[in-house]
Structures are given as C-alpha cells and as structure tokens.
N, C-alpha and C positions, 0 to 999 in steps of 0.2 A: 578238668583235674579236680579231684575231690579234696576239699580242705578239712582236715581233722582237728585242727587247733580250735580251742574254745575261743569264742568272741565275747568280750565284755562290753556292754552298752550302758552308758549313763542315761537313765530314763529322763532325768531333769534336763540334760542337754538336748536330748532327742525331742522332748515335748515341752515341758515346763516344770518348774518346781511345785506348781499347784496342779494336781491332776483331777480334772472335773468331767471332761467330755468323753462319752462313749466313742465318738468318732475319732478322738485322739488315740484311744486304745486300739481301734481297728487299724488306723494308719501306722501305728507303731509296730503292730504284728505283721503288716505287709512288708515292712522293712526287715523284720526278723526272718520272715519266710524267704526273702530274697538274698539274705546273707549267705555266704558260702559255707560258713561253719555249721556243724550239726548241733553243737552244744553252745548255748547262749546263756551268759550270766548277766542278769539285769541288776544294775547298781542303783539302789534307791537312796544313796547317801545324801543327796541335795534336795530330796523331796520334802516340802514343807507341809503339804496337805494332799489327801486323797479322799475323794467322796465315794459314796456307796455305788453310784452309777458307774464310775470309772472302774472301781474294784470289781464289780460284777462283769463288766465287759472284758477287763484284763483277764480274769479267770476263765471266762468263756473262750476267748481267743487262745489262751494258753492251752486249754483242753483240746482245742481243734488243731493246734499247731503240729507240724511234722517234726519240729525241733525238740531237743531236750532243753528245757528252760529252768533255771534256778534264779533265786533272788539273793542279794547280799545287801547288807547295811540298811535293813528296814528299821525305821523308827518304831517305837512301841505302838504309836497310834496307827501307823500304816499296817503293821503286823496284825493288830487287833481288827482293823477294818477288813482286811483280806480274810481273816479267820471267821468273822461274823458272816460275811457274804458267802463264804464257802459252806459254812454250816447251815445256813438258810437254804442254799441252793444245791446241796451236795448230791442230790439225785440227778442233776444236770451234768455233773462232772464225773470222769472215770475214777 
C-alpha cells in the first residue's frame, strides 16, 4: 500500500541536538528512505549545533534521496551553515 501522507521527523530526536557526524546523516537518510511516506518534513526545532561535515553529508544524502524532503524550524545558524555548504558545493547538487 502506498502512503501519501507527509511524515514529519524531528532530527534531534532521531540523532541528537548536536549534529556532527557524517555517519549520522547517512543513518538518518537510511531511515528516511525506508519510511513509507514520499514527502518528508525534517524538523530542526531542537537542534543546537550543526557542523560543516554534517551539513555537507545531509545535503549530499538529500540530493540522492528518492523522497521529497523539506526542512522546518531551522535556526539562523543552521540555515546559514546549510547555505554556505550548498554554495561551496552547488555543482554536486541538482
């Protein structure tokens, strides 16, 4: 049965409020790919810190994902980190 309802995932609950490791991003996206929903909303509400390595792997995995993924409740710092990484590596992403 195909699930069409969006799924919302709190990334801090799934990983940690401090996002450091590339491996954590890879594991997180394995869970996303196994979710029945096609549209995934990642909630960054409780994230306290995101480093460049995690941000790069997050964007890499998002780019490879078969799901439609969006983010909500990004702090200003998390938003800036994702934008910086995206701009530096934009040729890698669609």
